[in-house]
VEXSELO-208225 format. One record per atom (N, C-alpha, C): x, y, z; residue in three letters; atom name. Coordinates in steps of 0.2 Angstrom, whole numbers, plus 5000, padded with zeros to 4 digits. Example, Ala and Ser with C-alpha at 12.3 -4.5 7.8 and 13.67 -1.06 7.14 Angstrom:
BEGIN
- px	py	pz	rest	atom
- 5066	4972	5039	ALA	N
- 5062	4978	5039	ALA	CA
- 5066	4984	5039	ALA	C
- 5064	4989	5035	SER	N
- 5068	4995	5036	SER	CA
- 5064	5000	5039	SER	C
//
This chain:
BEGIN
- px	py	pz	rest	atom
- 5044	4867	4852	UNK	N
- 5041	4871	4857	UNK	CA
- 5039	4866	4862	UNK	C
- 5040	4868	4869	UNK	N
- 5038	4864	4874	UNK	CA
- 5032	4867	4877	UNK	C
- 5027	4863	4879	UNK	N
- 5021	4866	4882	UNK	CA
- 5020	4862	4889	UNK	C
- 5019	4867	4894	UNK	N
- 5018	4864	4901	UNK	CA
- 5011	4867	4904	UNK	C
- 5006	4864	4902	UNK	N
- 4999	4867	4904	UNK	CA
- 4998	4868	4911	UNK	C
- 5001	4863	4915	UNK	N
- 5000	4864	4923	UNK	CA
- 5005	4869	4925	UNK	C
- 5011	4869	4923	UNK	N
- 5015	4874	4926	UNK	CA
- 5022	4872	4926	UNK	C
- 5027	4876	4929	UNK	N
- 5034	4875	4929	UNK	CA
- 5037	4877	4936	UNK	C
- 5040	4872	4939	UNK	N
- 5044	4874	4946	UNK	CA
- 5051	4873	4944	UNK	C
- 5055	4879	4946	UNK	N
- 5062	4879	4945	UNK	CA
- 5065	4879	4952	UNK	C
- 5068	4874	4955	UNK	N
- 5070	4874	4962	UNK	CA
- 5066	4868	4966	UNK	C
- 5064	4870	4971	UNK	N
- 5060	4866	4975	UNK	CA
- 5053	4867	4975	UNK	C
- 5049	4861	4975	UNK	N
- 5042	4861	4975	UNK	CA
- 5039	4862	4982	UNK	C
- 5034	4866	4984	UNK	N
- 5031	4867	4990	UNK	CA
- 5026	4862	4991	UNK	C
- 5028	4858	4996	UNK	N
- 5023	4852	4998	UNK	CA
- 5017	4854	5001	UNK	C
- 5016	4860	5002	UNK	N
- 5009	4863	5005	UNK	CA
- 5005	4867	5001	UNK	C
- 5008	4868	4994	UNK	N
- 5005	4872	4990	UNK	CA
- 5000	4869	4985	UNK	C
- 4994	4871	4984	UNK	N
- 4990	4869	4979	UNK	CA
- 4991	4873	4972	UNK	C
- 4996	4871	4968	UNK	N
- 4998	4874	4962	UNK	CA
- 4992	4875	4957	UNK	C
- 4992	4881	4955	UNK	N
- 4986	4883	4950	UNK	CA
- 4989	4881	4943	UNK	C
- 4984	4882	4938	UNK	N
- 4986	4880	4931	UNK	CA
- 4990	4885	4928	UNK	C
- 4995	4883	4924	UNK	N
- 4999	4888	4920	UNK	CA
- 5003	4893	4924	UNK	C
- 5006	4890	4929	UNK	N
- 5010	4894	4934	UNK	CA
- 5017	4893	4933	UNK	C
- 5021	4898	4937	UNK	N
- 5028	4897	4936	UNK	CA
- 5031	4899	4943	UNK	C
- 5035	4895	4946	UNK	N
- 5039	4896	4952	UNK	CA
- 5046	4895	4952	UNK	C
- 5050	4900	4954	UNK	N
- 5057	4900	4953	UNK	CA
- 5060	4901	4960	UNK	C
- 5063	4896	4963	UNK	N
- 5066	4897	4970	UNK	CA
- 5072	4892	4971	UNK	C
- 5077	4895	4973	UNK	N
- 5083	4891	4975	UNK	CA
- 5084	4891	4983	UNK	C
- 5081	4887	4986	UNK	N
- 5081	4887	4994	UNK	CA
- 5088	4885	4997	UNK	C
- 5089	4887	5003	UNK	N
- 5095	4885	5006	UNK	CA
- 5096	4878	5007	UNK	C
- 5090	4875	5009	UNK	N
- 5090	4868	5010	UNK	CA
- 5085	4865	5005	UNK	C
- 5087	4861	5001	UNK	N
- 5083	4858	4995	UNK	CA
- 5078	4852	4998	UNK	C
- 5079	4851	5005	UNK	N
- 5074	4846	5008	UNK	CA
- 5069	4849	5012	UNK	C
- 5069	4856	5012	UNK	N
- 5064	4860	5016	UNK	CA
- 5059	4862	5011	UNK	C
- 5053	4858	5011	UNK	N
- 5048	4859	5007	UNK	CA
- 5043	4865	5008	UNK	C
- 5044	4868	5014	UNK	N
- 5041	4874	5015	UNK	CA
- 5044	4880	5013	UNK	C
- 5050	4880	5010	UNK	N
- 5054	4886	5008	UNK	CA
- 5051	4887	5001	UNK	C
- 5048	4883	4997	UNK	N
- 5046	4884	4990	UNK	CA
- 5041	4889	4990	UNK	C
- 5041	4893	4984	UNK	N
- 5036	4898	4983	UNK	CA
- 5029	4894	4981	UNK	C
- 5024	4898	4981	UNK	N
- 5017	4895	4980	UNK	CA
- 5013	4899	4975	UNK	C
- 5013	4897	4969	UNK	N
- 5009	4901	4964	UNK	CA
- 5002	4897	4963	UNK	C
- 4997	4899	4967	UNK	N
- 4991	4895	4967	UNK	CA
- 4986	4898	4962	UNK	C
- 4986	4904	4961	UNK	N
- 4982	4907	4956	UNK	CA
- 4983	4905	4949	UNK	C
- 4978	4904	4945	UNK	N
- 4978	4903	4938	UNK	CA
- 4983	4908	4934	UNK	C
- 4988	4905	4931	UNK	N
- 4992	4910	4927	UNK	CA
- 4997	4914	4932	UNK	C
- 4998	4912	4938	UNK	N
- 5002	4916	4943	UNK	CA
- 5009	4915	4942	UNK	C
- 5013	4919	4945	UNK	N
- 5021	4918	4945	UNK	CA
- 5023	4920	4952	UNK	C
- 5028	4916	4954	UNK	N
- 5031	4918	4961	UNK	CA
- 5039	4916	4960	UNK	C
- 5042	4922	4961	UNK	N
- 5050	4921	4962	UNK	CA
- 5052	4923	4969	UNK	C
- 5058	4922	4971	UNK	N
- 5060	4924	4978	UNK	CA
- 5060	4918	4982	UNK	C
- 5058	4919	4989	UNK	N
- 5058	4914	4994	UNK	CA
- 5051	4915	4998	UNK	C
- 5048	4910	5000	UNK	N
- 5042	4910	5004	UNK	CA
- 5037	4914	5001	UNK	C
- 5036	4915	4995	UNK	N
- 5031	4920	4992	UNK	CA
- 5025	4916	4989	UNK	C
- 5020	4920	4989	UNK	N
- 5013	4916	4987	UNK	CA
- 5010	4921	4982	UNK	C
- 5008	4918	4977	UNK	N
- 5004	4922	4972	UNK	CA
- 4997	4918	4971	UNK	C
- 4992	4920	4975	UNK	N
- 4986	4916	4975	UNK	CA
- 4980	4919	4971	UNK	C
- 4981	4925	4969	UNK	N
- 4976	4928	4964	UNK	CA
- 4977	4926	4957	UNK	C
- 4972	4925	4953	UNK	N
- 4972	4924	4946	UNK	CA
- 4977	4929	4943	UNK	C
- 4982	4927	4939	UNK	N
- 4986	4931	4935	UNK	CA
- 4990	4936	4940	UNK	C
- 4991	4934	4946	UNK	N
- 4995	4938	4950	UNK	CA
- 5002	4936	4950	UNK	C
- 5007	4941	4953	UNK	N
- 5014	4939	4952	UNK	CA
- 5018	4942	4959	UNK	C
- 5022	4938	4961	UNK	N
- 5027	4940	4966	UNK	CA
- 5034	4939	4963	UNK	C
- 5037	4945	4962	UNK	N
- 5044	4945	4958	UNK	CA
- 5050	4944	4962	UNK	C
- 5049	4944	4968	UNK	N
- 5055	4943	4972	UNK	CA
- 5054	4945	4980	UNK	C
- 5059	4945	4984	UNK	N
- 5059	4946	4991	UNK	CA
- 5057	4940	4995	UNK	C
- 5055	4941	5001	UNK	N
- 5054	4935	5006	UNK	CA
- 5047	4936	5009	UNK	C
- 5043	4931	5009	UNK	N
- 5037	4931	5013	UNK	CA
- 5031	4936	5010	UNK	C
- 5031	4937	5004	UNK	N
- 5026	4942	5001	UNK	CA
- 5021	4938	4998	UNK	C
- 5015	4941	4998	UNK	N
- 5009	4938	4995	UNK	CA
- 5005	4942	4990	UNK	C
- 5003	4940	4985	UNK	N
- 4999	4943	4980	UNK	CA
- 4992	4939	4979	UNK	C
- 4987	4942	4983	UNK	N
- 4981	4938	4984	UNK	CA
- 4975	4940	4979	UNK	C
- 4975	4946	4977	UNK	N
- 4970	4948	4973	UNK	CA
- 4971	4947	4965	UNK	C
- 4966	4946	4961	UNK	N
- 4967	4945	4954	UNK	CA
- 4971	4951	4951	UNK	C
- 4976	4949	4947	UNK	N
- 4980	4954	4944	UNK	CA
- 4984	4958	4949	UNK	C
- 4985	4956	4955	UNK	N
- 4989	4960	4960	UNK	CA
- 4996	4958	4959	UNK	C
- 5001	4962	4962	UNK	N
- 5008	4961	4961	UNK	CA
- 5012	4963	4967	UNK	C
- 5017	4960	4969	UNK	N
- 5022	4962	4974	UNK	CA
- 5029	4962	4970	UNK	C
- 5032	4967	4970	UNK	N
- 5039	4967	4966	UNK	CA
- 5044	4964	4970	UNK	C
- 5044	4966	4977	UNK	N
- 5049	4963	4981	UNK	CA
- 5048	4965	4988	UNK	C
- 5054	4965	4992	UNK	N
- 5053	4967	4999	UNK	CA
- 5052	4961	5004	UNK	C
- 5049	4963	5010	UNK	N
- 5048	4958	5015	UNK	CA
- 5041	4958	5018	UNK	C
- 5038	4953	5018	UNK	N
- 5031	4953	5021	UNK	CA
- 5026	4958	5019	UNK	C
- 5026	4959	5012	UNK	N
- 5021	4963	5009	UNK	CA
- 5015	4959	5006	UNK	C
- 5009	4963	5006	UNK	N
- 5003	4959	5004	UNK	CA
- 5000	4964	4999	UNK	C
- 4998	4961	4993	UNK	N
- 4994	4965	4988	UNK	CA
- 4987	4961	4988	UNK	C
- 4982	4964	4991	UNK	N
- 4976	4960	4992	UNK	CA
- 4970	4962	4987	UNK	C
- 4970	4968	4986	UNK	N
- 4964	4971	4982	UNK	CA
- 4965	4969	4974	UNK	C
- 4960	4969	4971	UNK	N
- 4960	4968	4964	UNK	CA
- 4965	4973	4960	UNK	C
- 4969	4971	4956	UNK	N
- 4974	4975	4952	UNK	CA
- 4978	4979	4957	UNK	C
- 4979	4977	4963	UNK	N
- 4983	4981	4968	UNK	CA
- 4991	4979	4967	UNK	C
- 4995	4984	4970	UNK	N
- 5002	4982	4970	UNK	CA
- 5006	4985	4975	UNK	C
- 5011	4982	4977	UNK	N
- 5016	4984	4982	UNK	CA
- 5023	4983	4979	UNK	C
- 5027	4989	4978	UNK	N
- 5033	4989	4975	UNK	CA
- 5039	4986	4979	UNK	C
- 5038	4987	4986	UNK	N
- 5044	4985	4990	UNK	CA
- 5043	4987	4997	UNK	C
- 5048	4987	5001	UNK	N
- 5048	4989	5008	UNK	CA
- 5046	4983	5013	UNK	C
- 5044	4985	5019	UNK	N
- 5043	4980	5024	UNK	CA
- 5036	4980	5027	UNK	C
- 5032	4975	5027	UNK	N
- 5025	4974	5030	UNK	CA
- 5020	4979	5027	UNK	C
- 5020	4980	5021	UNK	N
- 5016	4985	5018	UNK	CA
- 5010	4981	5015	UNK	C
- 5004	4984	5015	UNK	N
- 4998	4981	5012	UNK	CA
- 4994	4986	5008	UNK	C
- 4992	4983	5002	UNK	N
- 4988	4986	4997	UNK	CA
- 4981	4982	4997	UNK	C
- 4976	4984	5000	UNK	N
- 4970	4980	5001	UNK	CA
- 4964	4983	4996	UNK	C
- 4964	4989	4995	UNK	N
- 4959	4992	4990	UNK	CA
- 4960	4990	4983	UNK	C
- 4955	4990	4979	UNK	N
- 4955	4989	4972	UNK	CA
- 4959	4994	4969	UNK	C
- 4964	4992	4965	UNK	N
- 4969	4997	4961	UNK	CA
- 4973	5001	4966	UNK	C
- 4974	4999	4972	UNK	N
- 4978	5003	4977	UNK	CA
- 4985	5001	4976	UNK	C
- 4989	5005	4979	UNK	N
- 4997	5004	4978	UNK	CA
- 5001	5007	4984	UNK	C
- 5006	5003	4986	UNK	N
- 5011	5005	4991	UNK	CA
- 5017	5005	4987	UNK	C
- 5021	5010	4987	UNK	N
- 5028	5010	4984	UNK	CA
- 5033	5008	4988	UNK	C
- 5033	5009	4994	UNK	N
- 5038	5007	4999	UNK	CA
- 5037	5009	5006	UNK	C
- 5043	5009	5010	UNK	N
- 5042	5011	5017	UNK	CA
- 5040	5005	5021	UNK	C
- 5038	5006	5027	UNK	N
- 5036	5000	5031	UNK	CA
- 5029	5001	5035	UNK	C
- 5026	4996	5035	UNK	N
- 5019	4996	5039	UNK	CA
- 5014	5001	5036	UNK	C
- 5014	5002	5030	UNK	N
- 5010	5006	5027	UNK	CA
- 5004	5002	5024	UNK	C
- 4998	5006	5024	UNK	N
- 4992	5002	5021	UNK	CA
- 4988	5007	5016	UNK	C
- 4986	5005	5010	UNK	N
- 4982	5008	5006	UNK	CA
- 4976	5004	5005	UNK	C
- 4970	5006	5009	UNK	N
- 4964	5002	5009	UNK	CA
- 4959	5005	5005	UNK	C
- 4959	5011	5003	UNK	N
- 4954	5014	4999	UNK	CA
- 4955	5012	4992	UNK	C
- 4949	5012	4988	UNK	N
- 4950	5010	4981	UNK	CA
- 4954	5016	4977	UNK	C
- 4959	5014	4973	UNK	N
- 4963	5018	4970	UNK	CA
- 4967	5023	4974	UNK	C
- 4968	5021	4980	UNK	N
- 4972	5025	4985	UNK	CA
- 4980	5023	4984	UNK	C
- 4984	5027	4987	UNK	N
- 4991	5026	4987	UNK	CA
- 4995	5028	4993	UNK	C
- 5000	5025	4994	UNK	N
- 5005	5027	4999	UNK	CA
- 5012	5026	4996	UNK	C
- 5016	5032	4995	UNK	N
- 5022	5032	4992	UNK	CA
- 5028	5029	4996	UNK	C
- 5028	5031	5003	UNK	N
- 5033	5029	5007	UNK	CA
- 5032	5031	5014	UNK	C
- 5037	5031	5018	UNK	N
- 5036	5033	5025	UNK	CA
- 5034	5026	5030	UNK	C
- 5031	5027	5035	UNK	N
- 5030	5022	5040	UNK	CA
- 5023	5023	5043	UNK	C
- 5020	5018	5044	UNK	N
- 5013	5018	5048	UNK	CA
- 5008	5023	5045	UNK	C
- 5008	5023	5039	UNK	N
- 5003	5028	5036	UNK	CA
- 4997	5024	5033	UNK	C
- 4991	5027	5033	UNK	N
- 4985	5024	5031	UNK	CA
- 4981	5028	5026	UNK	C
- 4981	5026	5020	UNK	N
- 4977	5029	5015	UNK	CA
- 4970	5026	5014	UNK	C
- 4965	5028	5018	UNK	N
- 4959	5025	5018	UNK	CA
- 4953	5027	5013	UNK	C
- 4953	5033	5011	UNK	N
- 4948	5036	5007	UNK	CA
- 4949	5034	5000	UNK	C
- 4944	5034	4996	UNK	N
- 4944	5033	4989	UNK	CA
- 4949	5038	4985	UNK	C
- 4954	5036	4982	UNK	N
- 4959	5040	4978	UNK	CA
- 4963	5044	4983	UNK	C
- 4963	5042	4989	UNK	N
- 4967	5046	4994	UNK	CA
- 4974	5044	4993	UNK	C
- 4979	5049	4995	UNK	N
- 4986	5048	4994	UNK	CA
- 4990	5051	5000	UNK	C
- 4996	5047	5001	UNK	N
- 5001	5049	5006	UNK	CA
- 5007	5049	5003	UNK	C
- 5011	5054	5003	UNK	N
- 5018	5054	5000	UNK	CA
- 5023	5051	5004	UNK	C
- 5022	5052	5011	UNK	N
- 5027	5050	5016	UNK	CA
- 5026	5052	5023	UNK	C
- 5031	5052	5027	UNK	N
- 5030	5054	5034	UNK	CA
- 5028	5048	5038	UNK	C
- 5026	5050	5044	UNK	N
- 5024	5044	5049	UNK	CA
- 5018	5045	5052	UNK	C
- 5014	5039	5053	UNK	N
- 5008	5039	5056	UNK	CA
- 5003	5044	5054	UNK	C
- 5003	5045	5047	UNK	N
- 4998	5049	5044	UNK	CA
- 4992	5045	5042	UNK	C
- 4986	5049	5041	UNK	N
- 4980	5046	5039	UNK	CA
- 4976	5050	5034	UNK	C
- 4975	5047	5028	UNK	N
- 4971	5051	5023	UNK	CA
- 4964	5047	5022	UNK	C
- 4959	5050	5026	UNK	N
- 4953	5047	5026	UNK	CA
- 4948	5049	5021	UNK	C
- 4948	5056	5019	UNK	N
- 4943	5059	5015	UNK	CA
- 4944	5056	5008	UNK	C
- 4939	5056	5004	UNK	N
- 4940	5054	4997	UNK	CA
- 4944	5059	4993	UNK	C
- 4949	5058	4989	UNK	N
- 4953	5062	4986	UNK	CA
- 4957	5067	4990	UNK	C
- 4958	5065	4996	UNK	N
- 4962	5069	5001	UNK	CA
- 4969	5067	5000	UNK	C
- 4974	5071	5003	UNK	N
- 4981	5070	5002	UNK	CA
- 4985	5072	5008	UNK	C
- 4991	5069	5009	UNK	N
- 4996	5071	5015	UNK	CA
- 5002	5070	5011	UNK	C
- 5006	5076	5012	UNK	N
- 5013	5076	5009	UNK	CA
- 5018	5073	5013	UNK	C
- 5017	5074	5020	UNK	N
- 5022	5071	5024	UNK	CA
- 5021	5074	5032	UNK	C
- 5026	5074	5036	UNK	N
- 5025	5076	5043	UNK	CA
- 5023	5070	5047	UNK	C
- 5020	5071	5053	UNK	N
- 5019	5066	5057	UNK	CA
- 5012	5067	5060	UNK	C
- 5008	5061	5061	UNK	N
- 5002	5061	5064	UNK	CA
- 4997	5066	5061	UNK	C
- 4997	5067	5054	UNK	N
- 4993	5071	5051	UNK	CA
- 4986	5068	5049	UNK	C
- 4981	5071	5048	UNK	N
- 4974	5068	5047	UNK	CA
- 4971	5072	5042	UNK	C
- 4970	5070	5036	UNK	N
- 4966	5073	5031	UNK	CA
- 4959	5070	5030	UNK	C
- 4954	5073	5034	UNK	N
- 4948	5070	5035	UNK	CA
- 4943	5072	5030	UNK	C
- 4943	5078	5027	UNK	N
- 4938	5080	5023	UNK	CA
- 4939	5078	5016	UNK	C
- 4934	5078	5012	UNK	N
- 4934	5076	5005	UNK	CA
- 4939	5082	5001	UNK	C
- 4943	5080	4997	UNK	N
- 4948	5085	4994	UNK	CA
- 4952	5089	4999	UNK	C
- 4953	5087	5005	UNK	N
- 4957	5090	5010	UNK	CA
- 4964	5088	5009	UNK	C
- 4969	5092	5012	UNK	N
- 4976	5091	5011	UNK	CA
- 4980	5093	5017	UNK	C
- 4985	5090	5019	UNK	N
- 4990	5092	5025	UNK	CA
- 4997	5091	5021	UNK	C
- 5000	5097	5021	UNK	N
- 5007	5097	5018	UNK	CA
- 5013	5094	5023	UNK	C
- 5012	5095	5029	UNK	N
- 5017	5093	5034	UNK	CA
- 5016	5095	5041	UNK	C
- 5021	5095	5045	UNK	N
- 5020	5097	5052	UNK	CA
- 5018	5091	5056	UNK	C
- 5016	5093	5062	UNK	N
- 5014	5088	5067	UNK	CA
- 5007	5088	5070	UNK	C
- 5003	5083	5069	UNK	N
- 4997	5083	5072	UNK	CA
- 4992	5088	5069	UNK	C
- 4992	5089	5063	UNK	N
- 4988	5094	5060	UNK	CA
- 4982	5090	5056	UNK	C
- 4976	5094	5056	UNK	N
- 4970	5090	5054	UNK	CA
- 4967	5095	5049	UNK	C
- 4965	5092	5043	UNK	N
- 4961	5096	5038	UNK	CA
- 4954	5092	5038	UNK	C
- 4949	5096	5041	UNK	N
- 4943	5092	5043	UNK	CA
- 4938	5094	5037	UNK	C
- 4937	5100	5035	UNK	N
- 4932	5101	5031	UNK	CA
- 4933	5100	5023	UNK	C
- 4928	5101	5019	UNK	N
- 4928	5100	5012	UNK	CA
- 4933	5105	5009	UNK	C
- 4938	5102	5005	UNK	N
- 4943	5106	5002	UNK	CA
- 4948	5110	5006	UNK	C
- 4948	5109	5012	UNK	N
- 4953	5112	5017	UNK	CA
- 4960	5110	5016	UNK	C
- 4964	5114	5019	UNK	N
- 4971	5113	5019	UNK	CA
- 4975	5116	5025	UNK	C
- 4980	5112	5027	UNK	N
- 4985	5114	5032	UNK	CA
- 4992	5113	5029	UNK	C
- 4996	5119	5029	UNK	N
- 5002	5119	5026	UNK	CA
- 5008	5116	5031	UNK	C
- 5007	5117	5037	UNK	N
- 5012	5115	5042	UNK	CA
- 5010	5117	5049	UNK	C
- 5015	5117	5053	UNK	N
- 5014	5119	5060	UNK	CA
- 5013	5113	5065	UNK	C
- 5009	5115	5070	UNK	N
- 5008	5110	5075	UNK	CA
- 5001	5111	5078	UNK	C
- 4997	5105	5078	UNK	N
- 4991	5105	5080	UNK	CA
- 4986	5110	5077	UNK	C
- 4986	5111	5071	UNK	N
- 4982	5116	5068	UNK	CA
- 4976	5112	5065	UNK	C
- 4970	5115	5064	UNK	N
- 4964	5112	5062	UNK	CA
- 4960	5116	5057	UNK	C
- 4960	5114	5051	UNK	N
- 4956	5118	5046	UNK	CA
- 4949	5115	5045	UNK	C
- 4944	5118	5048	UNK	N
- 4937	5115	5049	UNK	CA
- 4932	5117	5044	UNK	C
- 4932	5124	5043	UNK	N
- 4927	5126	5038	UNK	CA
- 4929	5125	5031	UNK	C
- 4924	5124	5026	UNK	N
- 4925	5122	5020	UNK	CA
- 4930	5127	5016	UNK	C
- 4935	5124	5012	UNK	N
- 4939	5128	5008	UNK	CA
- 4943	5133	5012	UNK	C
- 4944	5132	5018	UNK	N
- 4948	5136	5022	UNK	CA
- 4955	5133	5023	UNK	C
- 4960	5138	5025	UNK	N
- 4967	5136	5025	UNK	CA
- 4971	5138	5032	UNK	C
- 4975	5134	5035	UNK	N
- 4979	5136	5040	UNK	CA
- 4986	5135	5037	UNK	C
- 4990	5141	5037	UNK	N
- 4996	5141	5033	UNK	CA
- 5002	5139	5038	UNK	C
- 5001	5139	5044	UNK	N
- 5006	5137	5049	UNK	CA
- 5005	5139	5056	UNK	C
- 5010	5139	5060	UNK	N
- 5009	5141	5067	UNK	CA
- 5007	5135	5072	UNK	C
- 5004	5137	5077	UNK	N
- 5003	5132	5082	UNK	CA
- 4996	5133	5085	UNK	C
- 4992	5128	5085	UNK	N
- 4985	5127	5088	UNK	CA
- 4981	5132	5085	UNK	C
- 4981	5133	5078	UNK	N
- 4976	5138	5075	UNK	CA
- 4971	5134	5072	UNK	C
- 4965	5137	5071	UNK	N
- 4959	5134	5069	UNK	CA
- 4955	5139	5065	UNK	C
- 4952	5136	5059	UNK	N
- 4948	5141	5055	UNK	CA
- 4941	5140	5057	UNK	C
- 4937	5145	5056	UNK	N
- 4930	5145	5059	UNK	CA
- 4925	5147	5053	UNK	C
- 4928	5150	5048	UNK	N
- 4923	5152	5043	UNK	CA
- 4925	5150	5036	UNK	C
- 4921	5148	5031	UNK	N
- 4923	5146	5025	UNK	CA
- 4928	5151	5021	UNK	C
- 4932	5148	5018	UNK	N
- 4937	5152	5014	UNK	CA
- 4942	5156	5018	UNK	C
- 4942	5155	5025	UNK	N
- 4946	5159	5029	UNK	CA
- 4953	5156	5029	UNK	C
- 4958	5161	5029	UNK	N
- 4965	5159	5029	UNK	CA
- 4968	5161	5036	UNK	C
- 4971	5157	5040	UNK	N
- 4974	5158	5046	UNK	CA
- 4982	5156	5046	UNK	C
- 4986	5160	5049	UNK	N
- 4993	5159	5050	UNK	CA
- 4996	5161	5056	UNK	C
//
């Protein structure tokens, strides 16, 4: 049995990296003399594969891709380009320029998505922001899930603001109140608690439990 308490580097050693204890770096660069190409597993027990990747959190891992960073303890980036897992136990599966900064948050793919709320998630799409605690966005573009436990299924420029609110799709729809929902359409707003806008254009709820279509 071989023991390497400091760690193992397969490929090139990054001359600018402060390697942590019991780390593993695997990288075959294009230029074996370019010491900046090597991965950088700085966190204790961290692992970095791929190219230009950094695993700084304790027990963090970057399993592939280019220019990815796993900065939080127990965080991980599976692949892609320019992704960052910052929160504790956060993860980014792939895509481009995605960020999981909340504790236990996740981004599955897409581009320029951010999961900043604790236990929040973004599955895909682009320029989406899951800000609330346990908020989720399935896809679409430029959507924001701000309320705790709020959700957005898709569409563009949707905003689930209220706690437990949801927007299923459409363009520029807003679920403002507690437990409200907008199913689709254009520029609709579900304001009163537990009200719903089923669709249409520029509709707004004004009473609790009201349904407008």
